[in-house]
C-alpha positions in Angstrom: -0.2 -0.3 -0.2 1.5 3.2 -1.2 1.0 5.0 2.2 3.6 7.4 4.0 3.5 6.7 7.0 6.6 8.7 8.7 4.3 11.8 8.5 1.8 14.6 10.0 -1.8 14.1 8.9 -4.2 15.9 10.1 -6.7 13.7 12.5 -9.5 16.3 12.4 -10.5 20.1 14.0 -10.2 20.7 17.6 -13.6 21.0 17.8 -14.3 17.5 16.7 -13.0 16.0 19.6 -14.6 16.1 23.3 -15.5 13.9 25.9 -17.1 11.3 23.3 -14.9 8.5 22.0 -14.2 9.0 18.6 -13.3 6.5 15.4 -11.1 7.5 12.7 -9.3 5.0 9.9 -6.1 6.9 8.8 -3.4 5.1 6.2 -5.7 1.6 6.5 -5.3 2.3 10.3 -8.1 1.9 13.1 -7.8 5.2 15.7 -9.7 6.0 18.9 -9.4 9.7 20.0 -10.8 11.3 22.7 -9.6 14.6 24.7 -8.9 14.2 28.6 -9.6 15.7 31.3 -6.2 17.9 31.0 -7.3 19.0 27.5 -5.1 17.3 25.9 -6.0 14.6 22.6 -5.1 11.0 22.8 -5.0 8.7 20.2 -4.8 4.9 20.4 -5.1 1.4 18.3 -9.0 1.1 18.1 -8.2 -2.8 18.8 -8.5 -4.2 22.3 -5.4 -6.8 22.2 -7.5 -9.6 23.8 -10.6 -10.0 21.2 -9.9 -7.4 19.1 -13.7 -5.4 19.5 -12.8 -2.0 18.5 -12.0 0.1 21.6 -14.1 2.8 20.2 -17.2 0.8 20.8 -16.1 0.8 24.0 -16.9 3.2 27.5 -14.9 5.9 28.3 -14.0 5.9 32.1 -12.8 8.9 33.6 -9.5 9.4 31.5 -9.2 5.7 30.3 -11.3 3.1 27.9 -12.9 0.5 29.2 -13.5 -2.4 26.3 -17.0 -3.3 25.4 -16.8 -7.5 25.6 -14.8 -8.2 28.7 -13.6 -4.9 30.3 -10.1 -4.6 30.1 -9.1 -1.1 30.5 -6.5 0.8 28.7 -5.0 4.5 29.9 -4.1 7.0 27.3 -0.9 6.0 27.2 -2.4 2.5 25.7 -1.0 0.6 29.3 -3.5 -1.8 30.4 -4.5 -0.7 33.9 -6.8 -3.5 34.7 -8.1 -6.3 33.7 -11.1 -7.8 35.8 -10.8 -11.1 37.1 -7.2 -11.3 37.6 -4.4 -9.1 39.3 -1.6 -9.7 36.9 -1.4 -7.6 33.9 0.3 -9.4 30.9 3.1 -7.3 29.4 1.5 -8.2 25.7 -2.0 -6.4 27.0 -1.6 -3.2 25.5 -2.4 -0.8 22.4 -0.4 1.5 20.2 -0.1 5.5 21.2 0.3 7.6 18.4 1.6 11.2 18.9 -0.8 14.2 18.9 0.1 17.9 18.1 -2.9 20.5 18.6 -2.3 23.9 16.6 -4.4 26.7 15.5 -7.5 24.7 16.0 -6.1 21.8 14.2 -5.5 18.1 15.8 -2.3 16.7 14.3 -1.6 12.7 14.3 2.1 11.2 13.3 1.1 7.8 11.8 4.7 6.1 12.3 8.0 5.6 14.2 7.3 7.6 17.0 10.6 7.9 17.5 10.6 10.4 13.9 7.8 12.3 15.2 9.2 15.8 15.2 6.6 18.6 15.8 9.0 21.2 14.0 7.7 19.2 11.0 4.2 20.4 11.2 2.8 22.1 8.1 2.6 26.2 9.2 2.2 29.3 7.5 2.6 32.8 9.5 -0.8 34.0 7.9 -2.3 31.5 10.5 -1.7 34.2 13.2 -0.7 37.4 10.7 -3.4 40.3 12.2 -3.7 41.5 9.2 -5.2 38.3 7.4 -7.7 35.9 9.0 -7.8 32.1 9.4 -11.0 30.3 8.7 -11.8 26.3 9.0 -13.9 24.8 7.1 -15.1 21.0 6.9 -14.3 17.8 6.5 -15.1 16.5 2.7 -15.4 12.6 2.2 -14.5 11.7 -1.2 -14.3 7.9 -2.7 -10.8 8.2 -4.1 -7.1 7.3 -3.4 -5.7 10.1 -2.1 -2.7 10.2 -4.4 -5.5 11.4 -7.1 -7.1 13.6 -4.6 -3.6 15.5 -4.4 -2.4 15.6 -7.1 -5.3 17.6 -8.3 -4.2 20.1 -6.1 -0.9 20.5 -7.8 -3.1 21.1 -11.2 -4.1 24.7 -12.5 -4.8 23.0 -16.1 -8.2 21.8 -14.6 -9.6 24.5 -13.3 -10.5 25.6 -16.7 -12.8 22.9 -16.8 -14.2 21.5 -13.9 -15.0 24.9 -12.4 -15.9 27.4 -15.3 -18.5 28.9 -13.5 -16.6 29.2 -9.8 -12.7 29.1 -9.8 -12.0 29.1 -13.1 -13.1 30.5 -16.7 -12.7 29.5 -20.7 -10.0 32.7 -20.3 -7.4 30.5 -18.9 -8.0 27.6 -21.0 -4.4 28.1 -23.3 -2.6 30.1 -20.4 0.9 28.0 -19.8 1.4 26.4 -16.6 4.8 26.9 -14.7 6.0 24.2 -13.0 9.2 23.8 -10.2 10.2 20.9 -8.6 13.6 22.0 -7.6 12.6 22.2 -4.2 10.8 20.2 -1.5 7.4 21.3 -2.2 6.3 21.3 -6.1 4.8 24.4 -7.4 2.9 24.9 -10.5 1.4 28.7 -11.2 0.1 31.1 -13.3 -1.3 34.1 -14.6 -4.4 35.4 -16.4 -4.0 38.9 -17.0 -6.7 41.3 -18.6 -9.6 38.9 -18.3 -13.2 38.9 -16.8 -13.1 37.7 -13.2 -14.2 34.0 -12.3 -17.3 33.5 -10.5 -15.7 33.7 -6.5 -14.3 36.8 -6.9 -17.5 38.1 -8.9 -19.5 37.2 -6.0 -16.7 38.1 -3.4 -14.2 40.4 -4.5 -16.7 43.3 -6.3 -14.7 43.6 -9.3 -16.3 45.7 -12.2 -14.2 45.2 -15.1 -11.2 43.0 -16.2 -9.3 41.2 -13.8 -5.5 40.0 -13.4 -5.5 36.9 -11.6 -3.0 33.8 -10.1 -3.2 30.5 -9.1 -0.4 29.2 -7.6 -0.4 25.8 -6.6 2.2 24.6 -3.3 2.1 20.8 -2.3 4.1 19.7 0.6 4.6 16.1 0.7 2.9 13.9 1.2 -0.5 15.6 0.8 -0.7 19.0 1.8 -1.6 22.1 -0.4 -1.7 25.4 -0.3 -3.3 27.7 -3.0 -2.5 30.9 -3.5 -5.4 32.4 -5.6 -6.6 35.8 -6.2 -7.4 39.0 -8.0 -7.0 42.7 -8.5 -8.0 45.4 -10.7 -6.2 44.6 -14.5 -5.7 48.6 -14.5 -2.5 48.4 -11.5 -0.8 45.9 -13.6 0.4 43.8 -10.2 3.6 42.4 -10.6 3.8 38.6 -9.3 5.3 39.8 -5.7 2.4 42.3 -5.0 -0.1 39.8 -4.8 -1.0 41.4 -1.1 -2.2 44.5 -2.9 -4.8 42.3 -4.7 -8.0 40.2 -3.0 -5.5 37.0 -1.9 -6.5 33.5 -0.2 -4.6 31.3 0.9 -6.7 28.0 0.4 -5.4 24.8 2.2 -6.3 21.1 1.7 -5.1 18.5 4.4 -5.5 15.5 2.5 -5.7 12.7 4.9 -5.7 8.8 3.6 -8.0 6.7 5.0 -7.9 3.6 2.6 -7.3 2.6 -0.7 -10.2 4.0 -1.6 -11.5 6.5 0.5 -9.9 10.0 1.4 -10.6 13.0 3.7 -9.7 16.8 2.4 -9.8 19.1 5.6 -9.9 22.6 4.3 -9.8 26.0 4.8 -8.6 29.4 3.8 -7.2 32.1 4.9 -7.4 35.5 3.5 -6.3 39.1 3.6 -9.9 41.0 3.2 -12.9 41.2 5.0 -11.0 40.1 7.7 -13.3 40.8 10.7 -16.5 39.7 8.7 -17.6 35.9 10.0 -20.5 36.5 7.3 -17.5 36.9 4.1 -16.6 33.3 6.2 -19.7 32.0 5.5 -20.3 33.1 1.8 -16.7 31.8 0.8 -17.6 28.9 2.4 -20.7 28.0 0.4 -18.5 29.1 -2.9 -16.2 26.4 -1.9 -18.2 23.8 -1.2 -19.7 24.3 -4.8 -16.6 24.2 -6.7 -14.9 21.2 -4.4 -18.2 19.1 -5.2 -17.3 19.4 -8.5 -13.9 17.9 -7.9 -15.7 15.4 -6.1 -17.4 14.3 -9.0 -14.4 13.9 -11.1 -12.1 12.3 -8.9 -14.8 10.1 -7.7 -15.8 8.6 -11.4 -11.8 8.6 -11.7 -11.4 6.2 -9.0 -14.3 3.9 -10.5 -12.8 3.9 -13.6 -9.2 2.7 -12.5 -10.9 -0.1 -10.9 -12.0 -1.6 -14.4 -10.1 -3.8 -16.4 -7.6 -1.4 -18.8 -7.1 -2.5 -22.6 -4.1 0.5 -22.5 -2.1 2.3 -20.4 -3.3 6.0 -19.7 -1.6 8.4 -21.3 0.7 11.5 -20.0 0.6 15.1 -21.2 2.7 18.3 -21.0 0.7 19.4 -17.9 1.3 16.5 -15.6 4.7 17.6 -14.7 4.2 18.0 -11.9 1.8 15.2 -10.3 4.5 13.3 -12.3 6.9 14.2 -9.8 4.9 14.1 -7.0 4.1 10.3 -7.9 7.4 9.9 -8.2 8.8 11.2 -5.1 5.9 9.2 -3.0 7.2 6.2 -4.3 10.1 7.3 -2.9 9.2 8.0 0.5 7.5 4.9 0.6 10.2 2.8 -0.5 12.2 4.5 2.1 9.8 3.6 4.9 10.2 -0.2 3.9 13.6 -0.7 5.0 15.5 0.2 8.1 18.8 2.1 7.6 21.0 1.0 10.8 23.6 3.4 9.6 27.3 3.5 7.5 29.0 0.0 8.7 32.0 0.3 10.9 35.0 -1.8 9.5 32.9 -3.4 6.8 34.2 -6.4 4.9 33.0 -5.2 1.8 34.8 -2.5 -0.9 32.4 -0.7 -3.2 33.8 0.9 -6.1 31.1 2.9 -7.7 
């Protein structure tokens, strides 16, 4: 299975976790999460080691979970603290626990080797806490598609003209070249559409009366966090690329969380530099985003269904696939790197390498 597990994924928004037990599946691993009385969120393997009943079907007792079958009880670190009917606690009576970090109203979980769980590697943007910007958490979009299809869609500006003709794109961008850079850790694709009618999104939100210059910058942070920097400005201003803050600028952020081979959750939000104290604007933008993202879902789910059918020949790749192709290659390399354990350079080796 091509999941990268040594990575931070979004398990949900902070508002999703309170006293109740919450079942999740991330990278095909079953989890149970809850918020302890101390305020921190914990995540455990959702599997009692006795008869394998999911712990999420049990009961919370204080800051512990009691299995609903025979009452074995586990604390927030996964240690068994009670086996009804006996005093001894077997060493094998435990469940795995997963590192959790909570920031900006987002709950992050590390799905791989906990020794590598570095909180400094969690995705962040300075605009989260910049008073000149407003951060707004959106929804959790469930998509019946493999996460690689979802993520590569988020480094593909070319699809916008055809999938979102009334929301995020229009015909003016169909033949505008897409620029791609894969030199850094982040894959970047972008383009500007100059002196063209505003897209539907900004007709509703930007209040532009004439033509605009608009941009799309797609940043894909591996394994699957995407930031789409898009916006518009009056065409008469002829803004330079580095002056985008002078226009109406929005970061649409997608935290793509793999569920299993057939399902993905896209936790989406946005950060904007306009109407920063207007919650009505947040609701208006949510409505427009939901419409646009439903267009993506229809395409991605149809592709996933078609991929499961017998194929007479291989799909083709065209010029606009540069970003997605590099993305797939890097994911394969990350998965392969996790498949073996590197023990470091050998001391006094018994072999000599000549290439």
